[in-house]
N, C-alpha and C positions, 0 to 999 in steps of 0.2 A: 503494500500498500505506499510506500514512499514514492513520492514526486521526484522523478528524475533530478530537477533543477536544485531540490531543496540539498543540505548538507545532510549526510548520513545520522540517522538520531542518535541520542543516546540510548542506549538498551537496557540497560539496569543502572537503578542508583540505591546506596545505602538507605536512602530514605523510604524508597518502594517497599524494599524487606522489612524496614523497620515500622512502615502501617500496619502490616499484617503480624508482626509481634505484640504489637500494641492492640490489634485486635482480639489477638489470642488471649492477651493477658486479661483485657477486660471481659471477654466471654465466659460464661458458666459451662464447661465444655462437658459432655456426656455423648460419649460416642456411640449408645444407643438411640442418641438423638440425631435425626437426618440434617438437622441444621450445622451441629458439630463437625458431623463429618463431612459435608458440603466446604465448611469452611479451612479445613486443613485439604480437601481435594482442590479448591482453589486457589488457595495458598501454592501448592505444588503445581499446578498447571500454570499459574501465573509465570513461575520461574522457566518453567519448559516453553513457554511460548516465548520468553525473552531469549532465550536458547536458540529455537527455533529462527527467530528473527536475524540472530547473527550467521546461522548457518544459511539462510536465504539470501542474505546481501553479500555473504561471500561468494556462493553459487552465481549469483548474478553479477558479480564482478564490480560491485561498490565498495566492498572494503578487501584488501589484500589480505594473504595469509598471516602474518605478522598481525595486522589489527585483529583479526579474527582472534587469534591466539590470546592476544591483549585483553579482550573483552570478554572472552571467557574464563580467562584467569582470574581477571577482577570480581566478576560475577560469582564466580565460584569462593572466593575469598569473602564475599559478603554474604552469601547464603550459608556456607559451612561453617562458619564462626559460630561459638559457643553462643546461644541465646539467651540473655538476661531474663530467664523465667524463675521466678522463687518458686512457684507449685511445682513439685517434684511430678506430677503425674502430665502435665502441659509441658515439662521439661523434655518428659519422655517420649511424647507425640512428636513434638519438633525434631527429635532426633531420629524419630522414625522418616520424617519426611525428607531429612537432610541425607539419609542414608540412601533413599529412594534416588532423591537427586544425584547423589555422588557420581553415578555410573553414568549419569546424562552428561555431566561436564567431561567424563574422561572419552566416553563415546563421540562428543562432538570435538573433542580436540582431536581425536585419534583420526577421524573424517576429515578434519580442515589439514593435518598433515600429511595423510596417506591414502583418502577416499575409502570407499566400503570394501569390507574383508569380503573375498570372494572364493573362498576354499568351501565354504558350506552354507547352509539356508539359515534365515534366524532360528528357526525351531533346533535345528541340528546344534548351533551354539548354544542354546538355552539349555538342552539337555545335556550337553558335554558340561554345562557351568554347574547344574544339577548334580550330575556324579562327581564332579570335582569337589562341591562342597561335601557331598556325604563322605568323601573320602577325607575331607577337612583340610583341603588343600585351596585355600582360601583364595591366594594368589591367581593361582589357577582359573579358579571360578570367576574373579573380576576379569581376567584377561578375556575368556569366553566370552561375558557379559557385553563387554566394550565392544568386541567384534558384531555380536548379536545388533546392540546399539548402530554400529554403522551402517549395518544393513537396513535398519529401521530408517535412518536417513535417507538411505537410498532411496526407500518406498516400499520395502518388504514389510509385510503386516504381521503382528503377532497375532495368532490365533486366539480371540478370548475364552474359548475353551481349555487351551494351555495354560494361561494362568488359573482360571479356577481348579484345576485340577492338581495345582503345587502343592505341597505342604509349604506350611508357615516356615520361613527362613530366610536367610541374606538373599539367595537366588529369588525368591518368592517376591521380598522389598524392591530387589534391581528391576525385575521384570515390570513392576507395578511404575518405577519411574521411567521405564522405557516406553509403555504405555500411554504415560501422561506427554512423551515425546512426540510419539507417534500422534496423538490427537492434536497436539499442538501445532505440527507439521502440517497437517490436513486442513486446519482452521486458524492461522496465528493471530488471532484475536487477543487483544489483553481482556483480563477476567476483570469484571468489575467489581470493586469492592463494594459490596451492598452496604448502606447503614443500617 
């Protein structure tokens, strides 16, 4: 949606993330409650949208590889910093969102640096990551998920049934993040922060 004549937009700001953290601090969170779950999902999707816009600008030639890496690194530092939440449950919830988003940043960086992985399908990479997690080879699992993420950026889609069947764990969290990225790439519009 960027106008060709305008300078490239600011992709993400500390203030934007802080607004979400402030919302979380004020809300009475209950994950059984649809509004609470939606707030956390919107926070995650909003960050994924910002990542998608960097990738889009890079693919369109509006920014170069160096600028794309800089934008993603800056965004990653903002989003993955420890959130100043006194409430332990809220702090755990935001950590879960951060874990999901961590691989989104890694995948975007990998895509900018080397393009999409070509050895396997998105599903095969996710299965390999789940196997690695089962063997407690977490670094290997991250590697496979990052490759899966580059396939998602390239247009592959994660079968919703695959995510539904997964046992809860790191890979399930990461796949959740990649699904947010997939949604963001399909429709890169900013999530409105409802009042």
